[in-house]
N, C-alpha and C positions, 0 to 999 in steps of 0.2 A: 648521804647525799650532800649534806652541808660541807663535808670535807672535800668531796669531788668539786663542788661549786667553788670552794675556796682555792683549791689547786688550779682549777681552770682559770679563775680570775687572776691568779698569780702568773700563769702562763701567758695569758692575753696581755697583761701589763708588761711583762718582761719582753715579749716580742715587739710590741708597739714601741717601747722605749729603745729597743735596738734599731728601730727605723730612724730615730733621731727626729728632727723637725719639730712638729707641734708638741710631741710627747715628752720632750726633755728640756732641761734648761729653764731660763726665765719664762714665765707665762706672758704671752703676747695678747694684751688686752686691746690693742689699737687697730689691728688689721681686720676690718669689718667688711668682708666680701663673700658673695655666694660661692665663688671659686674656692676660697679657703675652706669654708665649712663643708662643702660637697666633698672635697678631698679628704677631710677628716672623717666624715661619715663613711666614705667608701673604704678607707683603710681599716677603720674599726670593724665594719661589716665583714670584710675579707678575713680578718684575723679571728673574729668570732666564729665564722664558719669553719675555719681551719682547725679550731680547737673544740668543735662540737661534734659528737658522734650521733646524738639523738636526731632522727629525721624530722620529728615534729618541732623540736626547738629550732632546727635550721630553717624550716618553713616559716616559723613565726619571726625569726630574725630577718629573713628576706622581706617579709611583709612590713616589718617594723622599719627597715631601711627605706622602703618606698614611701611610707607615711612620713618619716623624718625628713626625707629629701623634699617631699611635697610641701611640708610645713615651711622649710627653709626658703623654698622658691616663692611661696606666698608672702612670707615675711619681708623679703627684699622687694618684691613687686609692689607691696603696699605703698611704698614711697613714690609710686607713680600713679596711684589710684585715688578715687574719692571714696567717702564712706559708703555711698550707695553702691559703688562697684565692688567694694571689698566685703561689706556686711549687709547690703541691701537697704540701709537706712542711715541717716546721720545720727551721731552720738551726742548726748548732752554732757556726760561727765565720764572721766576715766580714772581708774585706780591703778597706780603704778606700783609694782612689787619687784623686789630683787629676787634672784634665785639664791637660796640659802646654802647652796653647795660650797663647801669649804675644803674639799679634797680629802677630808678625813672622816666625817660623820656620815655613816650610811643611811641614817633615817631620813635625811633630806634628799636622798637620791630620787624619791618618788615625786619631787617637785616637777620633774620634766617628763614623767611617764606618759602623760596624756598627749603631749604634742611632739616630743622627741623620744618615741618609744624605743629606739635602738639603744639608747643610753641606759636601759633598765638593768638592774641587778640580775634579772632573769637570765641575761646573756653573759654574765660574768664580768660586767663592767664595774670596776672599782670606783670609789668616790673621786679619786684623783683623775682617772680617765674621763669620768663624766664631766668634771669641771673643765678639763682641757678640750674636750670635744664640743662643749657649749660655747667656748670663747670664739668670737668672730661673728656670732649672731647679732642682728640688730634688735632694738626694742620691737616687740611683736605682740599682737593680740592673742590672748590665750583663753578669754572667756567673755561672754556677753550677758547683759541684763535687759532683756526685751519683754519681760512679763508685764511691766507697767505700761499703761497706754495714755498717761497724762503727760503734758509738756514738762520737760526737765527730768523725766524718769528713765530714758534710754541710756544705758551705760555699758562700759567695757572694762576689762582688766587687761593690762599689758605687763609683760615682764621686761625689765630693763637690766641689761647685763653689767650691773655694777656689783661687784662681789666683795664680801668682807675680806677676802684674801688680798685685795688690792692694797689695803692699808699696810699689810705685812710686806708685800712684794715691793711697794713703792713708798718707802718711809718719808721721803722728802715731800712736804705738803704742796709745794708749788708744782712739782712734777706730777703729783697725784691729781691736782686740779687740771693740769694740761691734758692728762690722759682721760680723765673722767668727763670733762666738759663736752667733747663731741658726742659722747654717749647720751648725756642729758639733753643736748640739742636735738638729737635724733628722736628722743622720746617726746619732746615738746612738739616737734614737727608732726610726728604720727598722731599725737593727741589733738592738736589744735588745727593744723593745716589739712591733714588727710582725713581724720575722723570728724572734724568740725566741733569738737567738744570745747566747752568754755571753762569747765572746772577740771583740775587735775589734782587728785588726792594722792598723798605720798605714803607709801607703806614702808615698814621695816626701818632701816637706818637712813632712808632718803632725806628726812628733814635735817639730819645732822650733816650729811655729806653735801647737801645742796644749799646750806645756809638758810634753812627754813623755806626752801622753794626758790630762792633767788637764782640758783644755778640753772633752773629750767626756764627762766624768763629771758635769758640772753640767747639770741640767735643771730649769726652773721648775715643771714639771708632773709629770714621771715620776721615780720613784726609780731611780737608776743605780748603787746601791751594789754590786749583784751583777754589773755589767758589768766585765769584765777587759780592760784595754787593754794592748797591748804594742807597742813601737816598731819591732820587726823588726830592730833593730841587732845583736842577738846572732846571729841567723841570718845576717845580712849579713857580719859580721866573720868568723864561722866559715867561710863560703864563700869569702871573700877569702883566708884562710889556706890553705884547701884548693885554691884555684886556683893559688896560688904553688907549692904542693907538686906539683900536676899539671903545671905548666910545667917543673918541674925533672926530670920524667921524659921530656921530649921530647929528641930529638937536638939541637935548637937550643940548649937551655938546660942540659942535664945536665952538659956539660963546661965551662960558664962559671962563673966566680966570681960568685955572685949579688950584685948591688949594688942595694939597695932604695932607692926614692924614694917619699915620701908628699907628695901635694899636698892641702891642706886638713887639715893635721896637727893643728890645734888643736881640731877638731870631735870630736864623740863617736865617730864611726866611725873617723876618721883616727887619733886618739890610741889608741883601743883596738886598732887594727891594729898600731901600733908595739909595744904591750905584748904582743900575741899573737905577733907574729913573734919577739920576743926570747925568749918562752917556747918557741917552736917550734924555733928554730935557735941560741939562745944570744946572746951579746953580739956582735951584728952591727952594723957601722956603717951609718948611714942618712943620706940627704939629705932634709931636710924643709922644707916651705914652707907658709905661710898668710898671707893678707893681714892677719890679726889678729896682727901681728908680736909685740906685747907679750904677748898672751895665750899665744902659743906659747912665748915666751921664759920666762915664769913656769913653765909646765909642764916645760920642759926643766930648769930649775934645781932643781925638786923631784923629778926622776925619778932612780931609782937608777942607770940607765944613761945619764944625761944626757950624759956625756962621749963617748958613741958617736954622738950626733946632731949633724949639721952643718946649722945653720939657714941656708938660702939665701934671698936676697932675692926671687927670682923663680921662677916655675914653670919657666921656660926652663932655668935652671941645674940644676934637679932632673932635667929630661928629658935634659940633656946628660951628666950625671954618673952616671946610673943605667940599669940594663938591665931592671929590673922596677919599674914605677911604678904606685902605687895613687892614684887620684884620687877624693876624696869632698868635692865642693864643690857650691855651688848657683848657680854662674855659669859662663858659657861660657868656654872657653879656645880662642881662634881661632888656630891655628898660622899661618895666612896673615898675621895681624896681628903676632904676636910673633916670627915668623920669615919676614919678607916675601920674602927671597931664597932660601928653601928650603935654608938652610945646615945646618939641624938634621939629623943623621944618626940615624935610628931603626932602622937595620938590626940585627937580632938583639935587638931590644927589644920588650917587651910592656907596654902600658898597660892596667891593670885599672880600668875606669871605673865607679864606683858613684855618680857624681854624678847628680842628678835635678833638672831635665832634664840629659841627658848633657852633659858638659863638652867632649868631643872629637868631631870628625867623623871617621868612618871613612876617608873618601876622603883627608883631609888626612894622617892617620897613615900610611896605606898608601903615599901618594905619597912619603913620606920613608923608606919601607922597613920600617915597624914593623907591629906587630899590635895591634889594638884589641879588648879583650874586655869583655863585660858580666859581671856577677856573677849566676850562675844556678845553680839546683839541678835535680836530676832523680832521681826514684824509680827505683832500680835493680832492685827485685824486684816483689813483688805489691802494694805500697802504692799505692792508687789515689786517695787523698784529694786529691792535687795535680792530678789530671787535670781538664781543663775540658770543659764540655758543649756549648759553642757556642750559648748561649741565644739570642743575637741574630744568629747567623751560620749557622743551618741545620744544627746538629748537631755532635757531638764530633769529627767528621772535619775540621771547619774551625772551631776554637774562636776566640773573640775573644782577642786577645793584647796588649791595651793599645797599639794602634797597629800597623798592618800593616807600616809601614816602620821603626818605631822600637820594636818589641816583641820577642817571643820567637821562637825557632826550635825546631821539633820539640816534644818533650814537656817542655821546660824550664819552670821557674817562678822568679819573683824570690825572692831570699833573704829579704826581709821578709815575703813571702807565706808562705814555708815556715814561718817562726816561728809564726805564728798557727795554722797547720794542725796542727803537731806538738804544740803546747801543748794544743789542744783534743783531739786524738787520744789523747794520753797522760794527759789529765785532770791536767795539771801546771801548774795556774794559778799556783802560787807561783813558777814560773820566768819569768813575764811580766816584761818589761823596762820599767820605768816611770821610769827616770832615765838619766843618762849611763851607757852600757854599760860593764861591767867585765869583766876576764878571767874571773871566775866565771860571769857571764852567758854568755859565749861558750862556755866549757867545757860548761855545763849544756845549752845549746841544741844544741851539737855532739853531746853524748851522745845526746840524743833523736833527732837526725837519724840517727845510727848505728843506733839501735834500730829505726828505721822503714825503714832501707835507703835513705836519701836521701844522695846524694853530689853532686859537682860535675857539672853538665850539660856537654854537648858545647861546646867552645870556640865562641863566637859573639858577634856584636854586630849591632845594628840588623836583627834578623830574618834574619840570614844566618850560615851556619857560617864559622868561621875555621880554616883549615888551618895548623897549625904543625908542620913536619916534625921 
């Protein structure tokens, strides 16, 4: 069956590429119209049916096309509607996420399954076709948080079509800014003008590509002065520190001498994690790495505990010399490439991966004896503002989780999502993080989490629990 699916995917890809247009050549990130995406979906639908013999699959593809088209129509119509018309009530805060489709990795294909079901692998859609078929969509609502009934608790998640592939396809920074700015403007309009939200939390690579949120604040038509953006990095680093503490309560780690490693240490999250851990446990030696070797070296030289930091040339060295490793990068780390003979021993080690897209593959880490954890939060008491409603997946018993295979497990929420929720809930707009995150940011967001009863979620990665004895 897998072979047949693979062959069908190749046939579908080959035929669509023979059509030319959207399916070949430079990717068009700029043309954002309903006419464009409707034509893409129709072409894809017709080719899927032409290469499918199974009557049941054909019927599901027809239904998926209808749902996909309906979502697109609603997404474009939202820019003429109010929050009450679109969702039945105004929104207090919004979480903006990218789609992690890169045209290569099939695991992120499930990011769109809930609301663009025609693009599913079930129908033989390759990662490249999925990416190209999504281009042209505007920022769109994909999830809601309506379980909380207190002021500041109503939320929504929107996907914003800024892709990691844009940086490869558009290497000139000025051109990239020109292409990306209208997309950020549409996201801000949807958030602030249409949905009425005051707080916009940024997921994935958005803090970096938007200059810590500034890119979402400029709009040629609407005043965005009252829109509060926050990077999510305060909540993320707080939860990284809390995850380290939680690890130390397990039988596996409580009797070990904790040796910390940080991959991506020169970045905002990586460096703030170093500072936070030193505040948490004192002068602790750490192994650190970043491909921006000079930037990291400069930070080490200016740091009060710089003598406690061992700068390694490779991520592999950090993995070899540490038993709790934090990863905060924007590039994959393929263990089968850097450790082709599987000589790396990760037994008794945990990798806390906050990279987006995720740097590590769970099966590669576990094959070497280690544990792979994502950075997630969970409300422990009556706080309901983090709970998702399943807007496009049939109810809150089956909420959309930003990719069924690479998302969340149980009632968990991403750390960056948590930050915008509690800032809105607490009316604490001054705590928004709009620059490289600092220890003060982490402490303040951590305090708000404590007040709301939010702690570390169950150990998990890629939508599955991780059992650490």
